[in-house]
C-alpha positions in Angstrom: 4.2 -240.8 5.4 6.0 -237.6 5.5 5.5 -235.5 8.6 4.6 -231.8 8.5 7.0 -229.4 10.1 5.6 -227.8 13.3 5.3 -224.0 12.6 5.8 -223.2 16.3 9.1 -225.2 16.3 10.2 -223.4 13.2 9.5 -220.0 14.6 11.2 -220.9 17.9 14.3 -222.0 15.9 14.2 -218.7 13.8 13.9 -216.6 16.9 17.2 -218.1 18.2 19.0 -217.5 14.9 22.1 -215.4 15.0 23.0 -212.6 12.5 24.8 -214.9 10.0 21.8 -217.3 9.9 19.4 -214.3 9.2 21.7 -213.0 6.5 21.7 -216.5 4.9 17.9 -216.7 5.2 17.6 -213.3 3.5 19.8 -214.2 0.7 18.0 -217.5 0.2 14.7 -215.7 0.1 15.9 -213.5 -2.7 17.1 -216.5 -4.8 13.5 -217.2 -5.9 12.5 -213.6 -7.1 13.7 -210.1 -6.5 12.0 -208.3 -3.5 12.0 -204.9 -2.1 13.7 -204.2 1.2 10.4 -203.7 3.0 8.9 -206.8 1.5 12.0 -208.9 2.6 12.0 -207.4 6.1 8.3 -208.2 6.6 8.8 -211.7 5.2 11.7 -212.5 7.6 10.1 -211.0 10.7 6.8 -212.9 9.9 9.0 -216.0 9.7 10.1 -215.3 13.3 13.6 -214.0 12.9 14.8 -211.3 15.4 14.1 -207.8 14.1 17.5 -206.4 14.9 19.2 -209.2 12.9 16.8 -208.8 10.0 17.4 -205.0 9.8 21.1 -205.6 9.9 20.9 -208.3 7.2 18.8 -206.3 4.8 20.9 -203.2 5.3 24.0 -205.2 4.4 22.3 -206.7 1.3 21.2 -203.3 0.3 24.7 -201.9 0.7 26.3 -204.5 -1.5 23.6 -204.0 -4.2 21.7 -207.3 -3.9 18.5 -205.4 -2.8 17.8 -202.4 -4.9 14.2 -201.0 -4.7 14.7 -198.7 -7.7 16.0 -201.5 -10.0 13.1 -203.7 -8.9 10.6 -200.9 -9.7 12.2 -200.1 -13.0 12.2 -203.8 -14.2 8.6 -204.1 -13.1 7.5 -201.1 -15.0 9.5 -202.1 -18.1 8.0 -205.6 -18.0 4.4 -204.2 -17.8 5.1 -201.9 -20.7 6.3 -204.8 -22.8 3.6 -207.2 -22.0 0.6 -206.0 -20.1 0.0 -202.3 -20.7 -0.9 -200.6 -17.4 -1.8 -197.1 -16.5 0.1 -195.2 -13.7 -2.6 -195.8 -11.1 -2.4 -199.6 -11.5 1.4 -199.5 -11.5 1.5 -197.4 -8.3 -0.7 -199.9 -6.7 1.4 -202.9 -7.8 4.6 -201.2 -6.7 3.1 -200.4 -3.2 2.0 -204.0 -2.9 5.6 -205.1 -3.6 6.9 -202.7 -0.9 8.6 -200.0 -3.2 8.7 -196.6 -1.5 6.2 -194.0 -3.0 9.0 -191.5 -3.9 10.8 -194.1 -6.0 7.6 -195.1 -7.7 6.6 -191.4 -8.3 10.0 -190.6 -9.8 10.1 -193.6 -12.2 6.6 -192.9 -13.3 7.4 -189.2 -14.0 10.3 -190.4 -16.2 8.1 -192.8 -18.0 5.5 -190.0 -18.6 7.8 -187.9 -20.6 6.4 -187.1 -24.0 8.1 -189.1 -26.8 9.4 -187.3 -29.9 6.7 -187.1 -32.5 7.2 -186.5 -36.3 6.7 -182.9 -37.5 3.2 -182.2 -38.3 1.7 -185.0 -36.3 -0.1 -184.5 -33.0 1.9 -185.2 -29.9 1.0 -188.5 -28.4 1.8 -188.9 -24.7 3.2 -192.2 -23.3 -0.1 -193.0 -21.6 -2.0 -192.5 -24.8 0.3 -194.8 -26.6 0.1 -197.5 -24.0 -3.7 -197.2 -23.8 -4.0 -197.4 -27.5 -1.9 -200.6 -27.6 -4.0 -202.1 -24.8 -7.2 -201.2 -26.6 -6.0 -202.7 -29.8 -5.8 -206.0 -28.1 -9.3 -205.7 -26.7 -11.3 -204.3 -29.8 -13.4 -206.9 -31.5 -16.3 -205.8 -33.7 -18.7 -208.6 -34.6 -21.7 -206.7 -35.9 -23.1 -206.2 -32.5 -23.7 -203.1 -30.5 -20.9 -200.7 -31.2 -21.6 -198.6 -28.1 -21.5 -201.7 -25.9 -18.1 -202.5 -27.5 -16.9 -199.0 -26.7 -18.0 -199.4 -23.2 -16.4 -202.8 -22.8 -13.0 -201.5 -24.1 -13.1 -198.3 -22.1 -13.9 -200.3 -18.9 -11.0 -202.7 -19.6 -8.6 -199.8 -19.9 -9.9 -198.2 -16.7 -9.4 -201.5 -14.9 -5.8 -201.4 -16.1 -5.3 -198.1 -14.5 -5.7 -195.6 -17.3 -7.7 -192.3 -16.6 -11.4 -192.5 -17.4 -11.5 -189.8 -20.0 -8.5 -191.2 -21.9 -10.0 -194.7 -21.7 -13.2 -193.6 -23.4 -11.5 -191.4 -26.0 -9.0 -194.2 -27.0 -11.9 -196.9 -27.1 -14.0 -194.6 -29.4 -11.0 -193.9 -31.6 -10.0 -197.6 -31.9 -13.5 -198.8 -32.6 -13.9 -196.1 -35.3 -10.7 -197.4 -37.0 -11.6 -201.0 -36.7 -15.3 -200.7 -37.3 -14.7 -199.4 -40.9 -16.7 -196.2 -40.8 -18.9 -197.1 -37.7 -19.4 -194.1 -35.5 -19.3 -195.3 -31.9 -20.8 -192.0 -30.7 -23.7 -192.2 -33.1 -27.0 -193.7 -32.0 -27.6 -197.1 -33.6 -30.3 -197.5 -36.2 -33.1 -200.1 -35.4 -33.5 -202.7 -38.1 
């Protein structure tokens, strides 16, 4: 039977670590997944490493470019834009949870919000509208049921993904009108 490691013994060994051992532990911690500087500092201090060595190690890793909060935030935002459409509010929360500074998050989200070029004669569509529309398209399903309930379901799903409420409701109505083949999601339903 394999013995469990004693957490108190591990913390004691970490507390006695020198700067080189802390640097190695920091690099090892980054091998699994990228982390923000704050997240890495918290992880190492929680593991019991001396704070002064942790700060020195993370500063060193940041100086040589292994830790880069902006690169981490940019890749996370791009990943969410490719796979799971998110509104700014949800992205800010996720970036905070991962330890990305608010000023970096705000700057990157401002860059992301720039209006894309639209064709002449077409209404301008913001990046948030486009992302909300793509997210709504994945959620819409009309099966002859209550159209208003479907609008509400889609709008609430968009709001949970961090899109503004007004935009969520407008996009949900528009998408349901497109998919519902002439159904008016705002009109009252006729009773049979």
